KOLSEGU-77916 format. One record per atom (N, C-alpha, C): residue number from 1; residue in one letter; y, z, x. Coordinates in nm, 2 decimals. Each point is the difference from the previous one (the first is absolute). Example, Ala and Ser with C-alpha at 12.3 -4.5 7.8 and 13.67 -1.06 7.14 Angstrom:
REM residues 2
(atom 1,'A',(-0.57,0.78,1.32))
(atom 1,'A',(0.12,0.00,-0.09))
(atom 1,'A',(0.12,0.00,0.09))
(atom 2,'S',(0.11,-0.07,-0.04))
(atom 2,'S',(0.11,0.00,0.09))
(atom 2,'S',(0.11,0.08,-0.08))
REM end
This chain:
REM residues 190
(atom 1,'M',(9.20,-1.45,-1.71))
(atom 1,'M',(0.09,-0.01,0.12))
(atom 1,'M',(0.14,0.04,-0.04))
(atom 2,'A',(0.05,0.10,0.07))
(atom 2,'A',(0.13,0.05,-0.03))
(atom 2,'A',(0.11,-0.08,0.07))
(atom 3,'L',(0.12,-0.01,-0.06))
(atom 3,'L',(0.11,-0.07,0.06))
(atom 3,'L',(0.07,0.09,0.09))
(atom 4,'R',(0.06,-0.06,0.11))
(atom 4,'R',(0.08,0.08,0.09))
(atom 4,'R',(0.13,0.02,-0.07))
(atom 5,'K',(0.08,0.10,0.04))
(atom 5,'K',(0.13,0.03,-0.05))
(atom 5,'K',(0.09,-0.12,0.02))
(atom 6,'A',(0.09,-0.02,-0.10))
(atom 6,'A',(0.09,-0.12,0.01))
(atom 6,'A',(0.09,0.01,0.13))
(atom 7,'S',(0.03,0.12,0.04))
(atom 7,'S',(0.09,0.02,0.12))
(atom 7,'S',(-0.07,-0.05,0.13))
(atom 8,'A',(-0.13,-0.03,-0.01))
(atom 8,'A',(-0.07,-0.06,0.12))
(atom 8,'A',(0.04,-0.14,0.01))
(atom 9,'Y',(0.05,-0.06,-0.10))
(atom 9,'Y',(0.04,-0.15,0.00))
(atom 9,'Y',(0.14,-0.02,-0.03))
(atom 10,'S',(0.07,0.08,-0.09))
(atom 10,'S',(0.12,-0.05,-0.06))
(atom 10,'S',(0.12,-0.03,0.09))
(atom 11,'K',(0.03,0.08,0.10))
(atom 11,'K',(0.11,-0.02,0.08))
(atom 11,'K',(-0.03,-0.02,0.15))
(atom 12,'K',(-0.13,-0.05,0.02))
(atom 12,'K',(-0.04,-0.03,0.14))
(atom 12,'K',(0.04,-0.14,0.04))
(atom 13,'I',(0.00,-0.02,0.13))
(atom 13,'I',(0.02,-0.14,0.05))
(atom 13,'I',(-0.11,-0.09,-0.04))
(atom 14,'V',(0.03,-0.11,-0.06))
(atom 14,'V',(-0.10,-0.09,-0.06))
(atom 14,'V',(-0.04,-0.10,0.11))
(atom 15,'V',(-0.13,-0.02,0.01))
(atom 15,'V',(-0.04,-0.11,0.09))
(atom 15,'V',(0.00,-0.13,-0.08))
(atom 16,'P',(0.07,-0.10,0.04))
(atom 16,'P',(0.02,-0.12,-0.08))
(atom 16,'P',(-0.12,-0.09,-0.02))
(atom 17,'F',(-0.10,0.00,0.10))
(atom 17,'F',(-0.10,-0.10,-0.01))
(atom 17,'F',(-0.13,0.06,-0.07))
(atom 18,'T',(0.02,0.05,-0.12))
(atom 18,'T',(-0.12,0.06,-0.07))
(atom 18,'T',(-0.02,-0.08,-0.13))
(atom 19,'R',(0.02,-0.13,0.00))
(atom 19,'R',(-0.03,-0.08,-0.11))
(atom 19,'R',(-0.13,-0.08,0.03))
(atom 20,'K',(-0.07,-0.04,-0.10))
(atom 20,'K',(-0.12,-0.09,0.03))
(atom 20,'K',(0.05,-0.13,0.05))
(atom 21,'S',(-0.06,-0.06,0.10))
(atom 21,'S',(0.03,-0.13,0.05))
(atom 21,'S',(-0.11,-0.10,-0.02))
(atom 22,'R',(0.04,-0.12,-0.02))
(atom 22,'R',(-0.10,-0.11,-0.01))
(atom 22,'R',(-0.05,-0.04,0.13))
(atom 23,'Q',(0.07,0.02,0.11))
(atom 23,'Q',(-0.04,-0.04,0.13))
(atom 23,'Q',(-0.09,0.11,0.06))
(atom 24,'K',(-0.11,-0.05,0.05))
(atom 24,'K',(-0.11,0.10,0.04))
(atom 24,'K',(0.05,0.09,0.12))
(atom 25,'G',(0.08,-0.06,0.09))
(atom 25,'G',(0.05,0.08,0.11))
(atom 25,'G',(0.09,0.11,-0.04))
(atom 26,'K',(0.07,-0.01,-0.11))
(atom 26,'K',(0.10,0.10,-0.05))
(atom 26,'K',(-0.06,0.09,-0.11))
(atom 27,'A',(-0.12,-0.03,-0.05))
(atom 27,'A',(-0.06,0.07,-0.11))
(atom 27,'A',(-0.06,0.13,0.05))
(atom 28,'Y',(0.08,0.10,0.02))
(atom 28,'Y',(-0.06,0.13,0.04))
(atom 28,'Y',(-0.05,0.08,-0.12))
(atom 29,'I',(0.06,-0.02,-0.11))
(atom 29,'I',(-0.05,0.06,-0.13))
(atom 29,'I',(-0.09,-0.09,-0.07))
(atom 30,'K',(-0.12,0.05,-0.02))
(atom 30,'K',(-0.11,-0.08,-0.06))
(atom 30,'K',(0.00,0.02,-0.15))
(atom 31,'V',(0.02,0.13,-0.05))
(atom 31,'V',(-0.01,0.03,-0.14))
(atom 31,'V',(0.14,0.04,-0.05))
(atom 32,'V',(0.05,-0.06,-0.10))
(atom 32,'V',(0.13,0.04,-0.06))
(atom 32,'V',(-0.03,0.07,-0.13))
(atom 33,'P',(0.04,0.13,-0.01))
(atom 33,'P',(-0.02,0.07,-0.12))
(atom 33,'P',(0.08,-0.06,-0.12))
(atom 34,'P',(-0.06,0.00,-0.12))
(atom 34,'P',(0.08,-0.06,-0.11))
(atom 34,'P',(0.12,0.09,-0.04))
(atom 35,'S',(0.10,-0.07,-0.04))
(atom 35,'S',(0.13,0.07,-0.04))
(atom 35,'S',(-0.02,0.07,-0.14))
(atom 36,'K',(0.04,0.12,-0.01))
(atom 36,'K',(-0.01,0.07,-0.13))
(atom 36,'K',(0.11,-0.04,-0.10))
(atom 37,'V',(0.10,-0.06,0.05))
(atom 37,'V',(0.11,-0.05,-0.09))
(atom 37,'V',(-0.05,-0.12,-0.07))
(atom 38,'V',(-0.01,0.00,-0.13))
(atom 38,'V',(-0.06,-0.11,-0.08))
(atom 38,'V',(0.10,-0.09,-0.07))
(atom 39,'K',(0.12,0.06,-0.03))
(atom 39,'K',(0.10,-0.08,-0.07))
(atom 39,'K',(0.14,0.03,0.07))
(atom 40,'F',(0.08,-0.10,0.00))
(atom 40,'F',(0.13,0.01,0.06))
(atom 40,'F',(0.12,-0.02,-0.10))
(atom 41,'S',(-0.03,-0.05,-0.11))
(atom 41,'S',(0.10,-0.02,-0.11))
(atom 41,'S',(-0.06,0.05,-0.13))
(atom 42,'M',(0.07,0.10,-0.06))
(atom 42,'M',(-0.04,0.06,-0.13))
(atom 42,'M',(0.11,-0.01,-0.10))
(atom 43,'G',(-0.04,-0.01,-0.13))
(atom 43,'G',(0.10,0.00,-0.10))
(atom 43,'G',(0.02,-0.14,-0.06))
(atom 44,'D',(0.11,-0.03,-0.06))
(atom 44,'D',(0.03,-0.12,-0.07))
(atom 44,'D',(0.09,-0.09,0.08))
(atom 45,'E',(-0.06,-0.09,0.08))
(atom 45,'E',(0.07,-0.08,0.09))
(atom 45,'E',(0.07,-0.12,-0.07))
(atom 46,'K',(-0.06,-0.04,-0.11))
(atom 46,'K',(0.06,-0.11,-0.08))
(atom 46,'K',(0.14,0.04,-0.05))
(atom 47,'S',(0.01,0.12,-0.06))
(atom 47,'S',(0.13,0.05,-0.05))
(atom 47,'S',(0.10,0.02,0.11))
(atom 48,'F',(-0.05,0.04,0.12))
(atom 48,'F',(0.09,0.01,0.12))
(atom 48,'F',(0.06,-0.13,0.04))
(atom 49,'N',(-0.08,-0.10,0.00))
(atom 49,'N',(0.04,-0.14,0.03))
(atom 49,'N',(0.10,-0.06,-0.10))
(atom 50,'E',(-0.01,0.05,-0.12))
(atom 50,'E',(0.09,-0.04,-0.11))
(atom 50,'E',(0.13,0.08,0.01))
(atom 51,'G',(0.01,0.10,0.08))
(atom 51,'G',(0.13,0.07,0.02))
(atom 51,'G',(0.01,0.12,-0.10))
(atom 52,'K',(-0.11,0.05,-0.05))
(atom 52,'K',(0.01,0.11,-0.10))
(atom 52,'K',(0.00,0.14,0.06))
(atom 53,'Y',(-0.02,0.00,0.14))
(atom 53,'Y',(0.00,0.13,0.07))
(atom 53,'Y',(0.11,0.00,0.10))
(atom 54,'P',(0.13,0.03,-0.04))
(atom 54,'P',(0.11,-0.01,0.10))
(atom 54,'P',(0.02,0.12,0.09))
(atom 55,'Y',(-0.06,0.11,-0.03))
(atom 55,'Y',(0.01,0.12,0.08))
(atom 55,'Y',(-0.11,0.01,0.10))
(atom 56,'H',(0.04,0.00,0.13))
(atom 56,'H',(-0.10,0.00,0.11))
(atom 56,'H',(0.01,0.12,0.09))
(atom 57,'L',(-0.11,0.05,0.05))
(atom 57,'L',(-0.01,0.11,0.09))
(atom 57,'L',(-0.09,-0.05,0.11))
(atom 58,'T',(0.05,0.01,0.12))
(atom 58,'T',(-0.07,-0.04,0.12))
(atom 58,'T',(-0.02,0.12,0.10))
(atom 59,'V',(-0.12,0.02,0.04))
(atom 59,'V',(-0.03,0.11,0.10))
(atom 59,'V',(-0.01,-0.06,0.14))
(atom 60,'I',(0.07,0.04,0.09))
(atom 60,'I',(0.00,-0.05,0.14))
(atom 60,'I',(-0.03,0.11,0.10))
(atom 61,'S',(-0.08,-0.04,0.10))
(atom 61,'S',(-0.03,0.09,0.11))
(atom 61,'S',(0.12,0.01,0.09))
(atom 62,'T',(0.02,0.12,0.05))
(atom 62,'T',(0.12,0.01,0.10))
(atom 62,'T',(-0.05,0.03,0.14))
(atom 63,'E',(-0.13,0.00,0.03))
(atom 63,'E',(-0.04,0.02,0.13))
(atom 63,'E',(-0.13,-0.08,0.03))
(atom 64,'H',(-0.04,-0.01,0.13))
(atom 64,'H',(-0.13,-0.06,0.03))
(atom 64,'H',(-0.11,0.09,-0.04))
(atom 65,'V',(-0.09,-0.05,-0.08))
(atom 65,'V',(-0.11,0.08,-0.05))
(atom 65,'V',(-0.12,-0.09,-0.04))
(atom 66,'Q',(-0.12,0.06,0.01))
(atom 66,'Q',(-0.12,-0.06,-0.05))
(atom 66,'Q',(-0.05,0.07,-0.13))
(atom 67,'I',(-0.03,-0.08,-0.10))
(atom 67,'I',(-0.05,0.05,-0.12))
(atom 67,'I',(-0.14,-0.05,-0.02))
(atom 68,'R',(-0.09,0.10,-0.02))
(atom 68,'R',(-0.14,-0.04,-0.02))
(atom 68,'R',(-0.02,-0.07,-0.14))
(atom 69,'H',(-0.10,-0.08,-0.01))
(atom 69,'H',(-0.03,-0.07,-0.12))
(atom 69,'H',(-0.04,0.09,-0.12))
(atom 70,'N',(-0.07,0.11,0.03))
(atom 70,'N',(-0.03,0.10,-0.10))
(atom 70,'N',(0.12,0.07,-0.06))
(atom 71,'S',(0.10,0.02,0.09))
(atom 71,'S',(0.13,0.06,-0.05))
(atom 71,'S',(0.07,-0.09,-0.09))
(atom 72,'L',(0.01,-0.13,0.04))
(atom 72,'L',(0.07,-0.10,-0.08))
(atom 72,'L',(-0.07,-0.02,-0.14))
(atom 73,'E',(-0.13,0.01,0.00))
(atom 73,'E',(-0.08,-0.02,-0.12))
(atom 73,'E',(0.02,0.13,-0.09))
(atom 74,'A',(0.00,0.11,0.06))
(atom 74,'A',(0.02,0.13,-0.08))
(atom 74,'A',(0.14,-0.01,-0.07))
(atom 75,'C',(0.10,-0.04,0.08))
(atom 75,'C',(0.14,-0.01,-0.06))
(atom 75,'C',(0.00,-0.10,-0.11))
(atom 76,'R',(-0.06,-0.12,0.02))
(atom 76,'R',(0.00,-0.10,-0.10))
(atom 76,'R',(-0.07,0.04,-0.13))
(atom 77,'E',(-0.11,0.06,0.02))
(atom 77,'E',(-0.07,0.05,-0.12))
(atom 77,'E',(0.08,0.10,-0.08))
(atom 78,'Y',(0.06,0.10,0.07))
(atom 78,'Y',(0.07,0.10,-0.07))
(atom 78,'Y',(0.13,-0.06,-0.07))
(atom 79,'L',(0.07,-0.08,0.07))
(atom 79,'L',(0.12,-0.06,-0.06))
(atom 79,'L',(-0.03,-0.09,-0.11))
(atom 80,'T',(-0.10,-0.09,0.00))
(atom 80,'T',(-0.04,-0.08,-0.11))
(atom 80,'T',(-0.04,0.07,-0.12))
(atom 81,'K',(-0.08,0.11,0.02))
(atom 81,'K',(-0.05,0.08,-0.11))
(atom 81,'K',(0.12,0.07,-0.07))
(atom 82,'K',(0.09,0.05,0.08))
(atom 82,'K',(0.12,0.07,-0.06))
(atom 82,'K',(0.09,-0.10,-0.07))
(atom 83,'L',(0.02,-0.12,0.06))
(atom 83,'L',(0.09,-0.10,-0.05))
(atom 83,'L',(-0.06,-0.06,-0.13))
(atom 84,'D',(-0.13,-0.02,-0.01))
(atom 84,'D',(-0.06,-0.05,-0.12))
(atom 84,'D',(0.02,0.10,-0.12))
(atom 85,'T',(-0.02,0.13,0.03))
(atom 85,'T',(0.02,0.10,-0.11))
(atom 85,'T',(0.14,0.01,-0.04))
(atom 86,'L',(0.09,-0.01,0.10))
(atom 86,'L',(0.14,0.03,-0.03))
(atom 86,'L',(0.07,-0.13,-0.06))
(atom 87,'L',(-0.02,-0.11,0.06))
(atom 87,'L',(0.07,-0.12,-0.04))
(atom 87,'L',(-0.08,-0.10,-0.08))
(atom 88,'L',(-0.13,0.03,-0.03))
(atom 88,'L',(-0.08,-0.08,-0.08))
(atom 88,'L',(-0.02,-0.15,0.05))
(atom 89,'G',(0.00,-0.01,0.13))
(atom 89,'G',(-0.02,-0.14,0.06))
(atom 89,'G',(0.12,-0.08,0.01))
(atom 90,'K',(0.12,0.05,-0.04))
(atom 90,'K',(0.12,-0.08,0.01))
(atom 90,'K',(0.08,0.03,0.13))
(atom 91,'Y',(-0.06,-0.04,0.11))
(atom 91,'Y',(0.05,0.02,0.13))
(atom 91,'Y',(-0.06,-0.10,0.10))
(atom 92,'L',(0.05,0.00,0.12))
(atom 92,'L',(-0.06,-0.08,0.11))
(atom 92,'L',(0.00,0.10,0.12))
(atom 93,'F',(-0.12,0.01,0.06))
(atom 93,'F',(-0.02,0.08,0.12))
(atom 93,'F',(-0.07,-0.08,0.10))
(atom 94,'K',(0.06,-0.01,0.12))
(atom 94,'K',(-0.06,-0.08,0.11))
(atom 94,'K',(-0.01,0.09,0.12))
(atom 95,'L',(-0.12,-0.01,0.07))
(atom 95,'L',(-0.03,0.07,0.12))
(atom 95,'L',(0.01,-0.11,0.11))
(atom 96,'Y',(0.09,0.02,0.10))
(atom 96,'Y',(0.02,-0.10,0.10))
(atom 96,'Y',(-0.08,0.01,0.13))
(atom 97,'P',(-0.02,0.12,0.06))
(atom 97,'P',(-0.08,0.00,0.13))
(atom 97,'P',(-0.15,-0.04,-0.02))
(atom 98,'Y',(-0.04,-0.09,0.09))
(atom 98,'Y',(-0.14,-0.04,-0.01))
(atom 98,'Y',(-0.07,0.06,0.12))
(atom 99,'P',(-0.11,0.07,-0.01))
(atom 99,'P',(-0.07,0.07,0.11))
(atom 99,'P',(-0.08,-0.10,0.09))
(atom 100,'H',(0.07,-0.06,0.10))
(atom 100,'H',(-0.06,-0.09,0.09))
(atom 100,'H',(-0.07,0.08,0.12))
(atom 101,'H',(0.07,0.10,0.04))
(atom 101,'H',(-0.03,0.07,0.13))
(atom 101,'H',(-0.14,0.08,-0.02))
(atom 102,'I',(-0.09,-0.02,0.09))
(atom 102,'I',(-0.13,0.07,-0.01))
(atom 102,'I',(0.01,0.12,0.09))
(atom 103,'Q',(-0.03,0.12,-0.06))
(atom 103,'Q',(0.00,0.12,0.07))
(atom 103,'Q',(-0.14,0.03,0.07))
(atom 104,'R',(0.01,0.05,0.12))
(atom 104,'R',(-0.13,0.02,0.07))
(atom 104,'R',(-0.01,0.15,0.03))
(atom 105,'E',(-0.12,0.04,0.02))
(atom 105,'E',(-0.03,0.14,0.03))
(atom 105,'E',(-0.12,0.01,0.09))
(atom 106,'N',(0.02,0.08,0.11))
(atom 106,'N',(-0.10,0.03,0.09))
(atom 106,'N',(-0.06,0.13,-0.04))
(atom 107,'K',(-0.12,0.00,-0.06))
(atom 107,'K',(-0.06,0.12,-0.06))
(atom 107,'K',(-0.04,0.09,0.11))
(atom 108,'M',(0.03,0.13,-0.02))
(atom 108,'M',(-0.03,0.11,0.09))
(atom 108,'M',(-0.11,0.09,-0.06))
(atom 109,'I',(-0.08,0.05,0.09))
(atom 109,'I',(-0.11,0.09,-0.04))
(atom 109,'I',(0.06,0.15,0.00))
(atom 110,'T',(-0.02,0.07,-0.11))
(atom 110,'T',(0.04,0.14,-0.01))
(atom 110,'T',(-0.12,0.08,-0.03))
(atom 111,'G',(0.01,0.13,0.03))
(atom 111,'G',(-0.10,0.09,-0.03))
(atom 111,'G',(-0.07,0.06,0.12))
(atom 112,'A',(-0.12,0.05,-0.01))
(atom 112,'A',(-0.07,0.06,0.11))
(atom 112,'A',(-0.05,-0.10,0.10))
(atom 113,'G',(0.03,0.02,0.13))
(atom 113,'G',(-0.05,-0.09,0.10))
(atom 113,'G',(0.10,-0.12,0.02))
(atom 114,'A',(0.11,0.00,-0.07))
(atom 114,'A',(0.09,-0.12,0.01))
(atom 114,'A',(0.08,0.00,0.13))
(atom 115,'D',(0.00,0.12,0.07))
(atom 115,'D',(0.08,0.00,0.12))
(atom 115,'D',(-0.06,-0.09,0.11))
(atom 116,'R',(-0.13,-0.01,0.00))
(atom 116,'R',(-0.06,-0.09,0.10))
(atom 116,'R',(0.00,-0.14,-0.04))
(atom 117,'M',(-0.01,-0.03,-0.13))
(atom 117,'M',(-0.01,-0.14,-0.04))
(atom 117,'M',(0.13,-0.07,-0.03))
(atom 118,'Q',(0.11,0.08,0.02))
(atom 118,'Q',(0.13,-0.05,-0.04))
(atom 118,'Q',(0.07,-0.09,0.11))
(atom 119,'T',(-0.06,-0.02,0.11))
(atom 119,'T',(0.06,-0.08,0.10))
(atom 119,'T',(-0.03,-0.15,-0.01))
(atom 120,'G',(0.06,-0.06,-0.10))
(atom 120,'G',(-0.02,-0.14,-0.03))
(atom 120,'G',(0.09,-0.09,0.08))
(atom 121,'M',(0.01,-0.12,-0.04))
(atom 121,'M',(0.08,-0.10,0.06))
(atom 121,'M',(0.15,0.03,-0.02))
(atom 122,'A',(0.08,0.00,0.10))
(atom 122,'A',(0.14,0.03,-0.02))
(atom 122,'A',(0.07,-0.12,-0.06))
(atom 123,'L',(0.09,0.02,-0.09))
(atom 123,'L',(0.08,-0.10,-0.07))
(atom 123,'L',(-0.09,-0.11,-0.06))
(atom 124,'S',(-0.10,0.04,-0.06))
(atom 124,'S',(-0.09,-0.10,-0.06))
(atom 124,'S',(0.06,-0.07,-0.12))
(atom 125,'F',(-0.04,-0.11,-0.04))
(atom 125,'F',(0.06,-0.08,-0.10))
(atom 125,'F',(-0.02,0.06,-0.14))
(atom 126,'G',(-0.12,0.05,-0.03))
(atom 126,'G',(-0.03,0.07,-0.12))
(atom 126,'G',(-0.05,-0.10,-0.11))
(atom 127,'K',(-0.05,0.06,-0.11))
(atom 127,'K',(-0.05,-0.08,-0.11))
(atom 127,'K',(0.10,0.00,-0.11))
(atom 128,'S',(0.00,-0.11,-0.08))
(atom 128,'S',(0.10,-0.01,-0.10))
(atom 128,'S',(-0.04,0.09,-0.12))
(atom 129,'M',(0.10,0.08,-0.04))
(atom 129,'M',(-0.02,0.10,-0.10))
(atom 129,'M',(0.08,-0.03,-0.13))
(atom 130,'G',(0.11,-0.07,0.01))
(atom 130,'G',(0.08,-0.02,-0.12))
(atom 130,'G',(0.11,-0.10,0.03))
(atom 131,'R',(0.09,-0.02,-0.09))
(atom 131,'R',(0.11,-0.10,0.02))
(atom 131,'R',(0.13,0.07,-0.03))
(atom 132,'S',(0.11,-0.05,0.05))
(atom 132,'S',(0.13,0.06,-0.02))
(atom 132,'S',(0.11,-0.11,0.00))
(atom 133,'A',(0.11,0.03,-0.06))
(atom 133,'A',(0.12,-0.09,0.01))
(atom 133,'A',(0.10,0.06,0.09))
(atom 134,'I',(0.05,-0.09,0.09))
(atom 134,'I',(0.10,0.05,0.10))
(atom 134,'I',(0.14,-0.04,-0.06))
(atom 135,'L',(0.08,0.11,-0.02))
(atom 135,'L',(0.14,-0.02,-0.05))
(atom 135,'L',(0.10,0.02,0.10))
(atom 136,'K',(0.10,-0.08,0.00))
(atom 136,'K',(0.12,0.02,0.09))
(atom 136,'K',(0.11,0.05,-0.09))
(atom 137,'P',(0.11,0.05,0.06))
(atom 137,'P',(0.11,0.05,-0.08))
(atom 137,'P',(0.06,-0.12,-0.08))
(atom 138,'G',(0.02,0.02,-0.13))
(atom 138,'G',(0.06,-0.10,-0.08))
(atom 138,'G',(-0.10,-0.08,-0.08))
(atom 139,'T',(-0.13,0.03,0.02))
(atom 139,'T',(-0.11,-0.08,-0.07))
(atom 139,'T',(-0.01,0.05,-0.14))
(atom 140,'K',(-0.02,-0.09,-0.09))
(atom 140,'K',(-0.02,0.03,-0.14))
(atom 140,'K',(-0.14,0.06,-0.02))
(atom 141,'M',(-0.01,0.11,-0.08))
(atom 141,'M',(-0.13,0.06,-0.03))
(atom 141,'M',(-0.03,-0.03,-0.15))
(atom 142,'F',(0.08,0.04,-0.09))
(atom 142,'F',(-0.02,-0.01,-0.14))
(atom 142,'F',(0.12,-0.07,-0.07))
(atom 143,'F',(-0.03,-0.07,-0.11))
(atom 143,'F',(0.11,-0.06,-0.08))
(atom 143,'F',(-0.03,0.03,-0.14))
(atom 144,'F',(0.10,0.05,-0.08))
(atom 144,'F',(-0.01,0.02,-0.14))
(atom 144,'F',(0.11,-0.07,-0.07))
(atom 145,'A',(-0.04,-0.06,-0.12))
(atom 145,'A',(0.10,-0.07,-0.08))
(atom 145,'A',(-0.03,0.05,-0.15))
(atom 146,'V',(0.11,0.05,-0.06))
(atom 146,'V',(-0.01,0.05,-0.14))
(atom 146,'V',(0.11,-0.06,-0.08))
(atom 147,'A',(-0.01,0.02,-0.13))
(atom 147,'A',(0.10,-0.05,-0.10))
(atom 147,'A',(0.12,0.09,-0.02))
(atom 148,'S',(-0.02,0.13,0.02))
(atom 148,'S',(0.12,0.09,-0.03))
(atom 148,'S',(0.02,0.09,0.11))
(atom 149,'E',(0.13,0.04,0.01))
(atom 149,'E',(0.04,0.10,0.11))
(atom 149,'E',(-0.07,0.13,-0.02))
(atom 150,'S',(-0.03,0.04,-0.12))
(atom 150,'S',(-0.06,0.13,-0.02))
(atom 150,'S',(-0.14,0.01,0.05))
(atom 151,'S',(-0.06,-0.11,0.03))
(atom 151,'S',(-0.14,-0.01,0.05))
(atom 151,'S',(0.00,0.03,0.15))
(atom 152,'L',(0.11,-0.01,0.07))
(atom 152,'L',(0.01,0.02,0.14))
(atom 152,'L',(-0.02,0.15,0.05))
(atom 153,'A',(0.05,0.09,-0.08))
(atom 153,'A',(-0.01,0.14,0.03))
(atom 153,'A',(-0.15,0.05,0.01))
(atom 154,'P',(-0.09,-0.03,-0.10))
(atom 154,'P',(-0.14,0.04,0.02))
(atom 154,'P',(-0.06,-0.07,0.12))
(atom 155,'I',(0.04,-0.12,0.03))
(atom 155,'I',(-0.06,-0.07,0.12))
(atom 155,'I',(0.04,0.08,0.13))
(atom 156,'R',(0.12,0.04,0.01))
(atom 156,'R',(0.05,0.08,0.11))
(atom 156,'R',(-0.08,0.13,0.01))
(atom 157,'K',(-0.03,0.06,-0.11))
(atom 157,'K',(-0.08,0.12,-0.01))
(atom 157,'K',(-0.14,-0.02,0.05))
(atom 158,'M',(-0.06,-0.11,-0.04))
(atom 158,'M',(-0.14,-0.04,0.04))
(atom 158,'M',(0.00,-0.02,0.15))
(atom 159,'L',(0.10,-0.07,0.06))
(atom 159,'L',(0.01,-0.02,0.14))
(atom 159,'L',(0.01,0.13,0.08))
(atom 160,'G',(0.06,0.10,-0.06))
(atom 160,'G',(0.01,0.13,0.06))
(atom 160,'G',(-0.14,0.07,0.00))
(atom 161,'Q',(-0.08,-0.03,-0.10))
(atom 161,'Q',(-0.13,0.06,-0.01))
(atom 161,'Q',(-0.10,-0.06,0.09))
(atom 162,'I',(0.02,-0.13,0.05))
(atom 162,'I',(-0.10,-0.06,0.09))
(atom 162,'I',(0.04,0.02,0.15))
(atom 163,'R',(0.11,0.08,0.02))
(atom 163,'R',(0.04,0.02,0.14))
(atom 163,'R',(-0.11,0.06,0.09))
(atom 164,'S',(-0.08,0.08,-0.06))
(atom 164,'S',(-0.11,0.06,0.08))
(atom 164,'S',(-0.10,-0.10,0.05))
(atom 165,'K',(-0.01,-0.12,-0.07))
(atom 165,'K',(-0.10,-0.10,0.03))
(atom 165,'K',(0.05,-0.10,0.10))
(atom 166,'M',(0.14,0.00,0.02))
(atom 166,'M',(0.06,-0.10,0.09))
(atom 166,'M',(0.05,0.06,0.13))
(atom 167,'P',(-0.03,-0.06,0.11))
(atom 167,'P',(0.07,0.05,0.13))
(atom 167,'P',(0.14,-0.06,0.01))
(atom 168,'G',(0.08,0.06,0.08))
(atom 168,'G',(0.13,-0.05,0.03))
(atom 168,'G',(0.10,0.03,-0.10))
(atom 169,'H',(0.12,-0.05,0.03))
(atom 169,'H',(0.12,0.02,-0.09))
(atom 169,'H',(0.02,-0.13,-0.08))
(atom 170,'I',(0.05,0.01,-0.12))
(atom 170,'I',(0.03,-0.12,-0.08))
(atom 170,'I',(0.14,0.01,-0.05))
(atom 171,'K',(0.05,-0.12,-0.04))
(atom 171,'K',(0.13,-0.02,-0.06))
(atom 171,'K',(-0.02,-0.07,-0.13))
(atom 172,'I',(0.07,0.04,-0.11))
(atom 172,'I',(-0.01,-0.06,-0.13))
(atom 172,'I',(0.13,-0.08,-0.03))
(atom 173,'I',(-0.01,-0.13,-0.03))
(atom 173,'I',(0.12,-0.08,-0.03))
(atom 173,'I',(-0.01,-0.04,-0.15))
(atom 174,'Q',(0.10,0.03,-0.07))
(atom 174,'Q',(0.01,-0.04,-0.14))
(atom 174,'Q',(0.10,-0.12,-0.02))
(atom 175,'E',(-0.05,-0.10,-0.08))
(atom 175,'E',(0.08,-0.11,-0.02))
(atom 175,'E',(0.00,-0.04,-0.15))
(atom 176,'F',(0.11,-0.07,-0.04))
(atom 176,'F',(0.01,-0.06,-0.14))
(atom 176,'F',(0.03,-0.14,0.02))
(atom 177,'T',(-0.09,-0.09,-0.05))
(atom 177,'T',(0.02,-0.14,0.02))
(atom 177,'T',(0.05,-0.08,-0.12))
(atom 178,'G',(0.00,0.07,-0.12))
(atom 178,'G',(0.05,-0.07,-0.12))
(atom 178,'G',(0.15,0.01,-0.01))
(atom 179,'Q',(0.04,-0.04,-0.12))
(atom 179,'Q',(0.15,0.01,-0.03))
(atom 179,'Q',(0.02,0.12,-0.10))
(atom 180,'K',(0.10,0.07,0.02))
(atom 180,'K',(0.03,0.11,-0.09))
(atom 180,'K',(0.05,-0.06,-0.13))
(atom 181,'P',(-0.05,0.06,-0.12))
(atom 181,'P',(0.05,-0.05,-0.13))
(atom 181,'P',(0.15,0.02,-0.02))
(atom 182,'I',(0.06,-0.09,-0.05))
(atom 182,'I',(0.15,0.01,-0.02))
(atom 182,'I',(0.02,0.07,-0.14))
(atom 183,'P',(0.07,0.11,0.00))
(atom 183,'P',(0.02,0.07,-0.13))
(atom 183,'P',(0.08,-0.09,-0.10))
(atom 184,'A',(-0.05,0.01,-0.13))
(atom 184,'A',(0.07,-0.08,-0.10))
(atom 184,'A',(0.14,0.05,-0.03))
(atom 185,'Y',(0.10,-0.09,-0.02))
(atom 185,'Y',(0.13,0.04,-0.03))
(atom 185,'Y',(0.01,0.05,-0.14))
(atom 186,'V',(0.05,0.13,-0.01))
(atom 186,'V',(0.01,0.05,-0.14))
(atom 186,'V',(0.15,0.01,-0.03))
(atom 187,'E',(0.04,-0.06,-0.11))
(atom 187,'E',(0.14,0.01,-0.04))
(atom 187,'E',(0.03,0.13,-0.07))
(atom 188,'A',(0.11,0.05,0.03))
(atom 188,'A',(0.04,0.13,-0.06))
(atom 188,'A',(0.04,-0.02,-0.14))
(atom 189,'A',(-0.05,0.09,-0.08))
(atom 189,'A',(0.03,-0.01,-0.15))
(atom 189,'A',(0.14,0.02,-0.02))
(atom 190,'A',(0.07,-0.08,-0.08))
(atom 190,'A',(0.14,0.01,-0.03))
(atom 190,'A',(0.03,0.07,-0.13))
REM end
């Protein structure tokens, strides 16, 4: 089964009532596809909590957009693989959006003879095909924490490389949460 293009979902108007409901009267979706995103926090969280990673990079969405779960997982896999080889596990990477929204598709028949069989129900509900996360402007997408400022440039480069997997525009915010070291006073030789 082939996936539809991401543009079929990414910037369309989202129907809000597409979550699974426990109430029988509201449960239009019977089967929820499993999320492909398996982890949301990667790296060394213990060192981050101890304050060893003062340099932070946050990726924020700047527009309304839907991101499919397979896109989020592809970005997560790529970034963790690169970060592990580059920083040897001395980082923290968090993925914030959770794919709650269930995407539906009304399958159409194509090929020979499809012109007569194509008159199906108008505006039908469709079957669940995948999941996606709905992002509003200003929503956090990714968070990186590293020990040195020199590690931020490769992360920015990696974010540029995953642009093709992500819909919409993003904004990158860089922060420093630690204290700058005070230079030692050196007396002039007399």
